[in-house]
Rosetta silent file (secondary structure, phi, psi, omega in degrees, C-alpha in Angstrom):
SEQUENCE: MEQITHPNEIIREAERTLPEQSFSLGLTDPEHAWARLTPAEVDPVSLQRHNIVTQSPNPTAEPFDQLRTRILQHMAAQGHRKLALTSPTPGCGSSTIVANLALSLARHTDLRVMVFDLDLRSPSLIHMFGLTQTGPRFSALAGHRRNFDSTCLRYGSSLGLSLNASPIEDATEHLASTKTRNLLDYIDAEYAPDLMVFDLPSLRPSDAALAGLSLVDCALLIGHADRSTLEDIDWAERQIADTCEPLGVVLNRCRFAEVPGASFRG
SCORE:     score description
SCORE:     0.000 S_00000001
   1 L     0.000  137.169 -177.383   -9.197  -10.873    8.240 S_00000001
   2 L   -67.080  136.421  178.000  -12.086  -10.509   10.695 S_00000001
   3 L   -76.421  126.011  178.830  -15.458   -9.873    9.103 S_00000001
   4 L  -104.720  111.558 -174.546  -16.895   -6.546   10.234 S_00000001
   5 L   -85.806  -36.121 -175.157  -20.650   -6.644    9.998 S_00000001
   6 L  -125.786   86.791 -175.177  -21.523   -3.250   11.467 S_00000001
   7 H   -61.461  -33.849  179.669  -18.845   -0.672   10.641 S_00000001
   8 H   -63.790  -35.469  177.019  -20.649    2.181   12.387 S_00000001
   9 H   -64.147  -43.292 -179.636  -20.562    0.221   15.648 S_00000001
  10 H   -62.931  -43.580 -178.409  -16.808   -0.334   15.275 S_00000001
  11 H   -64.585  -43.598  179.861  -16.175    3.341   14.538 S_00000001
  12 H   -63.228  -37.773  177.987  -18.228    4.521   17.503 S_00000001
  13 H   -65.184  -41.022  178.454  -16.340    2.144   19.785 S_00000001
  14 H   -62.491  -40.229 -179.491  -13.024    3.452   18.460 S_00000001
  15 H   -68.647  -32.782  179.167  -14.123    7.028   19.115 S_00000001
  16 H   -68.171  -33.788 -175.452  -15.187    6.188   22.671 S_00000001
  17 H   -93.878   -5.145 -176.709  -11.784    4.706   23.496 S_00000001
  18 L   -87.354  130.894  176.772   -9.678    7.316   21.681 S_00000001
  19 L   -60.254  153.804 -177.241   -8.186   10.119   23.810 S_00000001
  20 L   -72.913  -26.695 -177.273   -9.426   13.604   22.960 S_00000001
  21 L   -70.413  161.316  179.806   -5.945   15.010   22.341 S_00000001
  22 L   -64.145  157.167  175.307   -4.406   14.913   18.893 S_00000001
  23 L   -61.342  139.774  172.482   -2.335   11.929   17.860 S_00000001
  24 L   -71.700  130.185 -175.164    1.303   12.269   18.832 S_00000001
  25 L   -76.895  125.466 -174.894    3.190   12.727   15.620 S_00000001
  26 L   -74.344  159.299  176.930    5.606    9.872   15.074 S_00000001
  27 L  -108.948   19.577 -177.202    9.280   10.165   14.269 S_00000001
  28 L   -68.117  143.148  171.441    9.297    6.971   12.215 S_00000001
  29 L   -61.236  125.616 -179.318   11.239    6.849    8.972 S_00000001
  30 H   -55.630  -32.209  179.079    8.531    7.061    6.263 S_00000001
  31 H   -59.903  -42.106  178.667   10.181    4.185    4.389 S_00000001
  32 H   -69.896  -37.223  179.181    9.556    1.898    7.361 S_00000001
  33 H   -62.935  -44.893  178.715    6.019    3.232    7.781 S_00000001
  34 H   -65.291  -35.018 -179.967    5.160    2.447    4.157 S_00000001
  35 H   -65.483  -23.194  179.192    6.729   -0.999    4.470 S_00000001
  36 H   -72.477  -23.362 -176.071    4.235   -1.781    7.272 S_00000001
  37 L   -69.498  146.342 -177.913    1.255   -1.406    4.934 S_00000001
  38 E   -71.100  122.051  178.123   -0.276   -4.572    3.504 S_00000001
  39 E   -66.219  146.009  179.907    0.794   -5.096   -0.139 S_00000001
  40 L  -143.576  147.635  175.231   -2.062   -5.495   -2.610 S_00000001
  41 L  -116.206  130.011  178.050   -2.403   -6.262   -6.307 S_00000001
  42 L   -74.633  155.862 -176.179   -5.252   -4.813   -8.311 S_00000001
  43 L   -94.061  115.551 -178.133   -7.355   -7.156  -10.444 S_00000001
  44 H   -57.777  -35.802  179.712   -6.908   -6.568  -14.218 S_00000001
  45 H   -65.113  -43.596  178.771  -10.368   -7.962  -14.984 S_00000001
  46 H   -65.798  -38.980  177.434  -11.997   -5.569  -12.527 S_00000001
  47 H   -59.007  -46.446 -179.144   -9.965   -2.675  -13.908 S_00000001
  48 H   -63.622  -40.733 -178.707  -11.169   -3.417  -17.422 S_00000001
  49 H   -62.607  -32.721 -175.546  -14.780   -3.769  -16.282 S_00000001
  50 L  -104.414   16.018  176.211  -14.672   -0.342  -14.631 S_00000001
  51 L    61.145   39.659  174.434  -12.739    1.466  -17.387 S_00000001
  52 L   -98.056  112.334 -165.665   -9.548    1.829  -15.362 S_00000001
  53 L  -120.358    8.594 -167.898   -6.867    2.087  -18.051 S_00000001
  54 L  -106.551   13.157 -178.189   -3.804    3.635  -16.404 S_00000001
  55 L   -62.705  -31.623  177.702   -1.996    0.684  -14.834 S_00000001
  56 L  -137.670  158.000 -179.844    0.617    0.873  -17.607 S_00000001
  57 L   -63.883  132.851  177.283    1.471    3.518  -20.234 S_00000001
  58 L  -166.307  161.805 -176.859   -0.783    3.278  -23.295 S_00000001
  59 H   -57.540  -35.418 -179.232   -2.651    5.653  -25.631 S_00000001
  60 H   -67.299  -26.862 -179.161   -5.928    5.253  -23.723 S_00000001
  61 H   -80.858  -12.150 -171.981   -4.194    6.348  -20.515 S_00000001
  62 H   -59.110  -39.487  177.532   -2.828    9.556  -22.016 S_00000001
  63 H   -58.923  -39.369 -179.457   -5.760   11.838  -21.008 S_00000001
  64 H   -74.145  -34.709  176.051   -5.318   10.798  -17.384 S_00000001
  65 H   -64.602  -39.505  176.918   -1.527   11.108  -17.578 S_00000001
  66 H   -65.947  -41.459  176.739   -1.952   14.657  -18.880 S_00000001
  67 H   -61.547  -44.032  177.328   -4.419   15.408  -16.102 S_00000001
  68 H   -54.969  -48.453 -176.369   -1.952   13.963  -13.575 S_00000001
  69 H   -65.798  -41.199  178.569    0.848   16.193  -14.829 S_00000001
  70 H   -63.763  -41.998  178.462   -1.290   19.335  -14.808 S_00000001
  71 H   -61.728  -47.918 -178.457   -2.468   18.602  -11.280 S_00000001
  72 H   -61.809  -42.157 -179.951    1.069   17.994  -10.016 S_00000001
  73 H   -63.714  -45.999 -177.982    2.382   21.165  -11.643 S_00000001
  74 H   -66.220  -44.824 -177.267   -0.407   23.330  -10.270 S_00000001
  75 H   -67.701  -37.499  177.390   -0.279   21.894   -6.765 S_00000001
  76 H   -63.713  -40.496 -179.359    3.518   22.163   -6.596 S_00000001
  77 H   -64.550  -32.102 -177.947    3.344   25.807   -7.658 S_00000001
  78 H   -94.606   -5.456 -176.464    0.811   26.541   -4.914 S_00000001
  79 L    71.839   26.650 -178.825    2.441   24.398   -2.232 S_00000001
  80 L   -95.767  148.212  178.905   -0.654   22.202   -2.013 S_00000001
  81 L  -134.960   -8.211 -178.067   -0.646   18.512   -1.119 S_00000001
  82 E  -117.436  116.620 -174.799   -4.273   17.587   -0.374 S_00000001
  83 E  -120.445  132.381  173.385   -6.607   17.225   -3.362 S_00000001
  84 E  -110.651  148.413  169.758  -10.302   16.328   -3.423 S_00000001
  85 E  -120.120  131.011  179.451  -12.365   15.232   -6.404 S_00000001
  86 E  -145.345 -179.819 -177.251  -16.104   15.776   -6.333 S_00000001
  87 L  -144.428  162.062  178.413  -19.013   16.372   -8.708 S_00000001
  88 L   -66.062  -41.510 -175.995  -22.191   18.454   -8.777 S_00000001
  89 L  -139.766  165.696  177.111  -24.487   15.412   -8.733 S_00000001
  90 L   -63.600  156.906  172.836  -24.136   11.619   -8.578 S_00000001
  91 L    85.922   14.865 -179.853  -23.208    9.671  -11.685 S_00000001
  92 L   -90.231   -8.062  176.951  -20.546   11.987  -13.132 S_00000001
  93 L    87.839   23.345 -177.394  -17.770    9.394  -12.903 S_00000001
  94 H   -65.493  -36.244  179.244  -15.579   11.082  -10.300 S_00000001
  95 H   -67.397  -34.663  175.874  -14.564    7.771   -8.692 S_00000001
  96 H   -64.560  -40.409  176.422  -13.497    6.438  -12.092 S_00000001
  97 H   -63.320  -43.532  179.217  -11.338    9.545  -12.554 S_00000001
  98 H   -59.739  -46.912 -178.315   -9.849    9.033   -9.074 S_00000001
  99 H   -62.172  -43.867  178.058   -9.009    5.381   -9.781 S_00000001
 100 H   -66.409  -40.661  177.807   -7.350    6.213  -13.092 S_00000001
 101 H   -63.575  -39.218 -179.549   -5.484    9.126  -11.559 S_00000001
 102 H   -60.916  -48.973 -178.539   -4.294    6.912   -8.694 S_00000001
 103 H   -71.305  -29.626  173.413   -2.731    4.268  -10.937 S_00000001
 104 H   -65.528  -44.047  177.115   -1.261    6.956  -13.167 S_00000001
 105 H   -64.301  -33.891 -178.928    0.349    8.559  -10.112 S_00000001
 106 H   -62.846  -23.657  178.125    1.598    5.148   -8.960 S_00000001
 107 L   -75.690  -12.546  169.832    3.802    5.013  -12.053 S_00000001
 108 L   -87.754   82.969 -170.831    5.673    8.014  -10.601 S_00000001
 109 L   -69.239  -11.177  177.107    7.574    5.802   -8.179 S_00000001
 110 L   -86.979   -1.587  177.454    9.440    8.758   -6.682 S_00000001
 111 L  -105.788  136.371  170.785    6.132   10.141   -5.376 S_00000001
 112 L   -96.990  122.220 -175.281    4.370    8.888   -2.251 S_00000001
 113 E  -127.555  131.757  173.342    0.610    9.114   -2.806 S_00000001
 114 E  -110.978  129.771  178.257   -2.256    8.291   -0.433 S_00000001
 115 E  -115.042  130.780 -177.440   -5.761    7.772   -1.860 S_00000001
 116 E  -121.581  127.368  173.021   -8.814    7.888    0.427 S_00000001
 117 E   -87.839  100.359  179.628  -12.333    6.778   -0.487 S_00000001
 118 L  -104.013   13.397  169.174  -14.429    9.311    1.415 S_00000001
 119 L   -82.835   72.769 -164.615  -17.652    8.583   -0.426 S_00000001
 120 L   -67.494  -31.395 -179.977  -18.582    6.814    2.771 S_00000001
 121 L   -76.958  -23.529 -176.859  -22.244    6.130    2.023 S_00000001
 122 L  -142.228   65.414 -176.884  -21.481    4.621   -1.382 S_00000001
 123 L   -68.082  142.616 -177.460  -17.861    3.405   -1.516 S_00000001
 124 L  -137.911  -20.841 -173.713  -16.713    2.094   -4.884 S_00000001
 125 H   -61.594  -37.360 -178.680  -12.922    2.252   -5.245 S_00000001
 126 H   -63.129  -31.870  177.336  -12.355   -1.067   -3.497 S_00000001
 127 H   -76.937  -39.502  179.098  -14.632   -2.722   -6.080 S_00000001
 128 H   -61.201  -39.798  179.688  -13.042   -0.925   -9.018 S_00000001
 129 L   -80.812   -9.395 -179.824   -9.607   -2.156   -7.978 S_00000001
 130 L    70.558   39.452 -174.815  -10.945   -5.664   -7.329 S_00000001
 131 L  -110.843   15.465 -173.453   -9.732   -5.718   -3.724 S_00000001
 132 L   -65.655  -25.932 -178.565  -12.904   -6.808   -1.927 S_00000001
 133 L   -80.205  -28.851 -176.098  -11.489  -10.192   -0.929 S_00000001
 134 L  -114.405  -10.421 -173.659   -8.284   -8.845    0.620 S_00000001
 135 L   -85.948  175.500  179.369   -9.135   -5.251    1.430 S_00000001
 136 L   -71.740  159.823  176.712  -10.510   -3.619    4.592 S_00000001
 137 L   -84.651  -26.755 -178.856  -14.206   -3.585    5.392 S_00000001
 138 L  -153.028  158.686  177.018  -14.240    0.073    6.383 S_00000001
 139 L   -75.179  140.533 -179.655  -12.045    3.154    6.478 S_00000001
 140 L   -93.044   16.715 -169.436  -10.309    3.772    9.779 S_00000001
 141 L   -60.887  -25.635  176.827  -10.267    7.537    9.296 S_00000001
 142 L  -108.105   12.467 -179.884  -12.221    8.266   12.469 S_00000001
 143 L  -104.049 -156.211 -177.747  -10.755    5.408   14.437 S_00000001
 144 L   -82.212  150.297 -176.912   -7.418    4.736   16.070 S_00000001
 145 H   -61.132  -28.799  177.827   -4.213    5.223   14.128 S_00000001
 146 H   -64.496  -32.324  175.519   -3.370    1.521   14.596 S_00000001
 147 H   -63.058  -39.338  178.452   -6.521    0.734   12.612 S_00000001
 148 H   -64.453  -45.796 -179.174   -5.194    2.830    9.750 S_00000001
 149 H   -58.830  -32.090 -175.564   -1.831    1.066    9.809 S_00000001
 150 H   -93.490  -16.140 -178.081   -3.557   -2.306    9.602 S_00000001
 151 H  -107.458  -22.099  179.017   -6.272   -1.476    7.054 S_00000001
 152 L   -71.547  133.331 -179.873   -4.504    0.796    4.568 S_00000001
 153 E   -98.162  159.181  177.598   -3.227   -1.167    1.564 S_00000001
 154 E  -125.410  120.536  174.403   -0.108   -0.493   -0.495 S_00000001
 155 E  -100.514  123.969 -174.488   -0.007   -0.890   -4.265 S_00000001
 156 L    66.265 -148.234 -177.025    3.559   -0.994   -5.520 S_00000001
 157 L   -98.370  -13.755 -167.158    6.030    0.861   -3.357 S_00000001
 158 L  -146.813   19.273  174.342    4.379    4.247   -3.025 S_00000001
 159 E  -118.265  112.218  176.142    0.577    4.210   -3.483 S_00000001
 160 E   -93.316  139.933 -177.020   -1.457    3.890   -0.299 S_00000001
 161 E  -126.346  106.830  175.479   -5.135    2.927   -0.575 S_00000001
 162 E  -102.005   99.692 -167.205   -7.490    3.654    2.332 S_00000001
 163 L  -120.007  173.444  179.201  -10.700    2.099    1.044 S_00000001
 164 L  -133.556  142.566  169.033  -14.115    0.875    2.210 S_00000001
 165 L  -109.231  -19.386 -176.579  -16.224   -2.159    1.438 S_00000001
 166 L  -114.630  130.524  177.603  -19.035   -1.314    3.871 S_00000001
 167 L   -62.578  149.497  176.800  -21.144    1.871    3.704 S_00000001
 168 L  -119.986  122.550 -169.330  -21.027    4.214    6.695 S_00000001
 169 L   -72.164  -46.288 -173.882  -24.289    6.001    7.403 S_00000001
 170 L   -87.418   62.649 -172.055  -23.195    9.075    9.372 S_00000001
 171 H   -63.794  -45.459 -176.583  -20.836   10.286    6.648 S_00000001
 172 H   -63.672  -47.509  179.397  -21.012   14.017    7.364 S_00000001
 173 H   -61.516  -38.214  179.241  -20.433   13.631   11.093 S_00000001
 174 H   -61.696  -47.519 -176.798  -17.620   11.202   10.344 S_00000001
 175 H   -73.048  -29.762 -179.065  -15.838   13.614    7.984 S_00000001
 176 H   -84.735   -3.662 -176.156  -16.367   16.636   10.235 S_00000001
 177 L   -66.254  139.711  174.082  -14.952   14.854   13.286 S_00000001
 178 H   -60.501  -33.469 -179.867  -11.896   16.330   14.978 S_00000001
 179 H   -64.974  -33.740  176.096  -10.558   12.783   15.223 S_00000001
 180 H   -63.928  -45.919  178.743  -10.602   12.505   11.432 S_00000001
 181 H   -63.422  -40.145  178.673   -8.518   15.663   11.112 S_00000001
 182 H   -63.454  -40.779  179.847   -6.160   14.429   13.834 S_00000001
 183 H   -66.624  -38.002  176.157   -5.683   11.112   12.082 S_00000001
 184 H   -62.732  -35.735  175.158   -4.882   12.877    8.811 S_00000001
 185 H   -63.092  -41.311  177.190   -2.243   14.851   10.716 S_00000001
 186 H   -61.798  -46.620  179.649   -0.803   11.556   11.960 S_00000001
 187 H   -60.127  -42.635 -179.907   -0.764   10.104    8.428 S_00000001
 188 H   -59.528  -44.099 -177.848    0.910   13.255    7.133 S_00000001
 189 H   -76.925  -40.050 -174.118    3.666   13.047    9.734 S_00000001
 190 H   -76.284  -39.640 -173.529    4.121    9.266    9.815 S_00000001
 191 H  -105.815  -12.693  178.047    3.999    8.518    6.076 S_00000001
 192 L    46.127   52.320  179.374    5.077   11.898    4.633 S_00000001
 193 L   -68.200  143.507  174.574    2.977   11.548    1.450 S_00000001
 194 L   -74.858  -28.042 -177.638    3.767   13.966   -1.352 S_00000001
 195 E  -147.801  136.030  174.151    0.106   13.968   -2.364 S_00000001
 196 E  -119.051  124.719 -175.787   -3.137   12.962   -0.662 S_00000001
 197 E  -114.980  127.983 -175.866   -6.139   12.367   -2.957 S_00000001
 198 E  -117.264  120.318  174.617   -9.683   12.250   -1.552 S_00000001
 199 E   -87.961  107.060 -177.281  -12.613   10.765   -3.469 S_00000001
 200 L   -98.994  159.796  171.896  -15.618   12.695   -2.147 S_00000001
 201 L   -69.680  174.124  177.442  -19.333   12.173   -2.755 S_00000001
 202 L   -69.792  157.902 -178.835  -21.202   14.583   -5.005 S_00000001
 203 L   -70.762  -23.932  171.960  -22.126   18.023   -3.666 S_00000001
 204 L  -119.626  143.942    8.862  -25.803   17.163   -4.068 S_00000001
 205 L   -95.510  -11.593 -172.656  -27.935   15.904   -2.436 S_00000001
 206 L   -97.637  175.291  178.895  -26.090   15.597    0.922 S_00000001
 207 L  -101.253   10.535 -177.516  -23.646   17.872    2.750 S_00000001
 208 H   -63.423  -37.757 -179.849  -20.956   15.196    3.223 S_00000001
 209 H   -63.485  -37.346  178.226  -18.830   16.588    0.387 S_00000001
 210 H   -62.053  -39.663  176.644  -18.772   20.017    2.043 S_00000001
 211 H   -64.482  -40.001  178.969  -17.415   18.419    5.207 S_00000001
 212 H   -67.181  -35.137 -179.886  -14.774   16.616    3.151 S_00000001
 213 H   -63.128  -26.543  179.647  -13.731   19.800    1.341 S_00000001
 214 L   -69.402  -10.544 -177.959  -12.729   21.323    4.670 S_00000001
 215 L   -92.842   -6.866 -167.911   -9.950   18.709    4.897 S_00000001
 216 L  -121.618  168.767  176.175   -8.145   19.638    1.668 S_00000001
 217 L   -86.107  -38.350 -174.860   -6.164   22.420    0.003 S_00000001
 218 E  -151.860  165.587 -176.730   -7.886   22.317   -3.380 S_00000001
 219 E  -142.171  143.291  175.679  -10.555   20.443   -5.302 S_00000001
 220 E  -106.878  128.393 -178.523  -11.133   19.294   -8.859 S_00000001
 221 E   -94.604  129.692  178.834  -14.727   19.298  -10.061 S_00000001
 222 E  -107.320  115.932  174.990  -15.873   16.417  -12.279 S_00000001
 223 E  -108.585  157.645  176.204  -18.836   17.143  -14.523 S_00000001
 224 E  -102.511  125.036 -173.307  -20.564   14.812  -16.952 S_00000001
 225 L   -59.104  -30.405 -176.417  -20.681   16.214  -20.474 S_00000001
 226 L   -99.639   -7.482 -174.968  -24.149   14.791  -21.147 S_00000001
 227 L  -122.356  -35.618 -175.568  -25.712   15.267  -17.704 S_00000001
 228 L   -81.398  126.355  177.274  -24.191   18.256  -15.912 S_00000001
 229 L   -85.799  164.987  175.623  -25.719   21.609  -16.836 S_00000001
 230 H   -60.490  -36.123  177.530  -23.837   24.911  -16.808 S_00000001
 231 H   -63.765  -40.852  176.617  -25.909   25.858  -13.780 S_00000001
 232 H   -58.777  -48.445 -176.902  -24.766   22.664  -12.031 S_00000001
 233 H   -63.716  -47.505 -178.686  -21.111   23.436  -12.777 S_00000001
 234 H   -61.840  -43.818  179.242  -21.321   27.101  -11.735 S_00000001
 235 H   -61.937  -45.248 -177.743  -23.131   26.242   -8.508 S_00000001
 236 H   -65.694  -39.318  177.963  -20.634   23.506   -7.638 S_00000001
 237 H   -61.917  -37.834  177.946  -17.631   25.748   -8.332 S_00000001
 238 H   -66.558  -39.069  177.813  -19.032   28.329   -5.919 S_00000001
 239 H   -61.388  -42.814  178.949  -19.495   25.672   -3.252 S_00000001
 240 H   -64.914  -46.125 -176.088  -15.875   24.614   -3.650 S_00000001
 241 H   -62.171  -25.084  178.300  -14.573   28.197   -3.658 S_00000001
 242 L   -72.212  -15.812 -173.040  -16.272   28.847   -0.319 S_00000001
 243 L  -119.909  -40.021 -177.796  -14.147   26.135    1.323 S_00000001
 244 L  -150.960 -174.631 -178.215  -10.902   25.590   -0.604 S_00000001
 245 E   -81.322  126.374  172.928   -9.197   26.498   -3.878 S_00000001
 246 E   -71.466  124.895 -178.921  -10.994   25.348   -7.043 S_00000001
 247 E   -86.876  -27.481 -178.745   -8.412   23.564   -9.174 S_00000001
 248 E   152.255 -170.973 -179.078  -10.527   23.331  -12.321 S_00000001
 249 E  -128.698  132.325  170.581  -13.221   21.334  -14.063 S_00000001
 250 E  -108.488  125.315  174.309  -12.956   17.998  -15.842 S_00000001
 251 E   -94.923  103.396  179.037  -15.771   17.194  -18.252 S_00000001
 252 E   -72.651  143.653 -179.176  -16.043   13.440  -18.228 S_00000001
 253 L    64.136   28.125  179.826  -17.267   11.812  -21.468 S_00000001
 254 L   -79.806  121.844 -176.799  -16.587   15.016  -23.388 S_00000001
 255 L   -82.530  -12.577 -172.283  -16.640   14.276  -27.127 S_00000001
 256 L  -113.348    9.223  177.604  -15.111   17.599  -28.127 S_00000001
 257 L   -72.220  157.901  176.229  -12.060   17.766  -25.886 S_00000001
 258 L   -61.388  -36.104  177.238   -8.596   17.801  -27.431 S_00000001
 259 L  -113.506  123.333 -176.626   -7.992   14.552  -25.592 S_00000001
 260 L   -58.967  140.584  170.970  -10.940   12.112  -25.580 S_00000001
 261 L   104.773  -35.585 -176.901  -12.527   11.349  -22.231 S_00000001
 262 L  -152.268  143.580  177.749  -11.610   14.373  -20.143 S_00000001
 263 L  -129.475  120.706 -176.428  -11.300   18.115  -20.537 S_00000001
 264 E   -97.852  126.670  174.168   -9.348   20.113  -17.945 S_00000001
 265 E  -124.155  106.340 -178.084  -10.242   23.742  -17.346 S_00000001
 266 L   -99.388    0.000    0.000   -8.075   25.342  -14.690 S_00000001
């Protein structure tokens, strides 16, 4: 795979050469579209290092499996398919929740799930999964649809991973781009995912998460039990409610939840 040294340069070039009209929605059989994606295997050592415990059923995975089921039930009832996870401030562990949720969802082989790392300034999912040697250097979300087809990875038969290894500086502009929305429309039509999960940056200090929230139906807020204040949580919930439906709050590292590790409040 070609080494991409300056991802922002590549993205700007893609935007210059991309027609202004929306992507034409393909009529491809989704099974064939998913088969085009590059297969990838996550690294067990990296998973363990980053507290990713949901690759197979086990007692430690149960909090995330319960969260998965609650999310699926709520989103199905509302007719929602695009979910974002964000936090009030950095360091709440939202990317760890996303990674665990992704592998938990992957065990539902009858579901097609796409996961996008949209924490563009500080991408981490590709490192958590241990895919830096075989994965893409940057997300193609604002580039040409052929870039997405060639950079999105497939874990198992039905989990797509659109990840980044290189930070992208103009994150807000990137997420607010019409081309990003058009490409998501293409992905929706071409791959027919049942669920699209977006790992967003924290709501503070930048406005990139607000731009990302405009792309989704609902959002789950991740707070840290020892760091996030009630004021942080209340403020963040209001920010989410101004843009999409708040799905609930997960308190990461909560010692008093019924299930250790996460507490869901919908």
